[in-house]
KEMITOR-274742 format. One line per field, with one value per residue (C-alpha): residue number from 0; residue in three letters; chain; z negated, y, x. Coordinates in nm, 4 decimals, always signed. Each point is the difference from the previous one (the first is absolute). Example, Ala and Ser with C-alpha at 12.3 -4.5 7.8 and 13.67 -1.06 7.14 Angstrom:
! KEMITOR-274742
resi <- 0	1
resn <- ala	ser
chain <- A	A
z <- -0.7800	+0.0660
y <- -0.4500	+0.3440
x <- +1.2300	+0.1370
END
This chain:
! KEMITOR-274742
resi <- 0	1	2	3	4	5	6	7	8	9	10	11	12	13	14	15	16	17	18	19	20	21	22	23	24	25	26	27	28	29	30	31	32	33	34	35	36	37	38	39	40	41	42	43	44	45	46	47	48	49	50	51	52	53	54	55	56	57	58	59	60	61	62	63	64	65	66	67	68	69	70	71	72	73	74	75	76	77	78	79	80	81	82	83	84	85	86	87	88	89	90	91	92	93	94	95	96	97	98	99	100	101	102	103	104	105	106	107	108
resn <- met	ser	ile	asp	trp	gly	ala	phe	val	ser	val	phe	leu	ala	ala	leu	leu	gly	ala	gly	thr	ile	val	leu	phe	tyr	ala	leu	gly	leu	arg	met	leu	val	arg	ala	gly	arg	val	pro	val	val	thr	pro	ala	glu	phe	thr	asp	ala	ile	thr	val	leu	ser	glu	lys	glu	ile	arg	arg	ala	ala	lys	gln	ala	ala	lys	ala	ala	arg	lys	ser	pro	leu	ser	glu	gly	gln	lys	thr	leu	ala	phe	ala	ala	ala	ile	gly	cys	phe	val	val	cys	gly	ala	ala	val	leu	gly	gly	ile	leu	leu	ile	val	val	gly	his
chain <- A	A	A	A	A	A	A	A	A	A	A	A	A	A	A	A	A	A	A	A	A	A	A	A	A	A	A	A	A	A	A	A	A	A	A	A	A	A	A	A	A	A	A	A	A	A	A	A	A	A	A	A	A	A	A	A	A	A	A	A	A	A	A	A	A	A	A	A	A	A	A	A	A	A	A	A	A	A	A	A	A	A	A	A	A	A	A	A	A	A	A	A	A	A	A	A	A	A	A	A	A	A	A	A	A	A	A	A	A
z <- +3.6885	-0.2882	+0.0625	-0.2934	+0.0854	-0.3151	+0.1656	+0.3415	-0.1332	-0.1557	+0.2782	+0.2253	-0.2547	-0.0160	+0.3651	+0.0288	-0.2997	+0.1708	+0.3560	-0.1399	-0.1903	+0.2872	+0.2161	-0.2412	-0.1284	+0.3924	+0.1074	-0.3223	+0.1251	+0.3353	-0.1470	-0.2266	+0.2792	+0.2060	-0.3107	-0.0473	+0.3841	+0.1326	+0.2476	+0.1548	+0.3997	+0.1451	+0.3402	+0.1679	+0.1421	+0.3698	+0.0843	+0.3537	-0.0794	-0.2222	-0.0004	-0.0816	+0.0588	-0.0985	+0.2451	-0.0889	-0.0081	-0.2566	-0.2302	-0.0206	-0.0326	-0.3342	-0.1296	+0.0441	-0.1870	-0.2880	-0.0309	-0.0207	-0.2662	-0.1698	+0.0090	-0.1126	-0.3278	-0.2877	-0.2420	-0.1454	+0.0428	-0.3747	+0.0795	+0.3538	-0.1806	-0.2733	+0.2867	+0.1856	-0.3199	-0.0675	+0.3139	-0.0414	-0.2816	+0.1612	+0.2430	-0.2552	-0.1325	+0.3001	+0.0412	-0.3341	+0.0342	+0.3444	-0.1516	-0.3103	+0.2095	+0.2311	-0.3628	-0.1346	+0.3146	+0.0268	-0.3879	-0.1789	+0.2040
y <- -1.7658	+0.2710	+0.2357	+0.0516	+0.3782	+0.0847	-0.2625	+0.1490	+0.3485	-0.1325	-0.1974	+0.3281	+0.2514	-0.2642	-0.0628	+0.4082	+0.0636	-0.2580	+0.1363	+0.3640	-0.1386	-0.1220	+0.3048	+0.2303	-0.1590	-0.0603	+0.3116	+0.1229	-0.2723	+0.1829	+0.3433	-0.0780	-0.1815	+0.3388	+0.1928	-0.2090	+0.0656	-0.3660	+0.0842	-0.2920	-0.0241	-0.2804	-0.0392	-0.0909	-0.3579	-0.0383	-0.1475	-0.0099	+0.0830	+0.3140	+0.2686	+0.2277	-0.1081	+0.2588	+0.0900	-0.0298	+0.3556	-0.0005	-0.2391	+0.1335	+0.3816	-0.1500	-0.1439	+0.2943	+0.1905	-0.2970	+0.0809	+0.3471	+0.0156	-0.2386	+0.2537	+0.2585	-0.1668	+0.2609	-0.2694	-0.1367	-0.3546	-0.0356	+0.0985	-0.1946	-0.3189	+0.0442	+0.0915	-0.3028	-0.2155	+0.1135	-0.0840	-0.3168	-0.0563	+0.1371	-0.2959	-0.2342	+0.1413	-0.0518	-0.3284	-0.1019	+0.1173	-0.2466	-0.2700	-0.0037	+0.0824	-0.3323	-0.2121	+0.1215	-0.1383	-0.3643	-0.0418	+0.1971	-0.1183
x <- -8.2310	+0.1785	+0.3071	+0.1970	+0.0522	+0.2574	+0.2043	-0.0402	+0.0789	+0.2923	+0.1292	-0.0780	+0.2426	+0.2984	+0.0157	-0.0496	+0.2785	+0.2276	-0.0060	+0.0370	+0.3225	+0.1291	-0.0306	+0.1122	+0.3018	+0.1114	-0.0826	+0.2043	+0.2829	+0.0217	+0.0213	+0.2624	+0.1879	+0.0005	+0.0978	+0.2960	+0.1099	-0.0720	-0.2537	-0.1308	-0.0214	-0.1900	+0.0296	-0.3175	-0.0466	-0.0417	-0.3279	-0.1301	-0.3720	+0.0907	-0.1661	+0.3357	+0.2926	+0.3443	+0.2733	+0.3674	+0.0638	-0.3352	+0.1545	+0.3531	-0.1654	-0.1691	+0.2701	+0.2452	-0.3472	+0.0432	+0.3635	+0.0315	-0.2965	+0.2446	+0.2718	-0.2290	-0.0861	+0.0518	+0.0545	+0.2846	+0.1590	-0.0948	-0.3495	+0.0186	+0.0854	-0.2955	-0.2599	+0.1329	-0.0710	-0.3483	-0.0620	+0.1098	-0.2163	-0.3028	+0.0412	+0.0177	-0.3099	-0.1615	+0.1119	-0.0772	-0.3665	-0.0245	+0.1317	-0.2215	-0.3051	+0.1071	+0.1015	-0.3321	-0.1726	+0.1481	+0.0572	-0.2526	-0.3040
END
């Protein structure tokens, strides 16, 4: 049995680069979304065996803090629009990277 170490390193580096790209652009997209004044507030799902369940008061407080942060943005409306477009672009790059990986696995095997 022989192992092609060159191919192993190639696959390892490709996986590392792909994962790093997805994480980088997702984080950058979230950052641009916040800079655009559109702070994502996600209410937690209710699970019967959840370790932590937020109360309605905590959820309202988080939404209030997000609205306050959106009002405090020093950016002009044009800058906010540009930041939002950059956020969408970053999320598109993430989706394209994931789709490319799936296509590489399915078609390129």
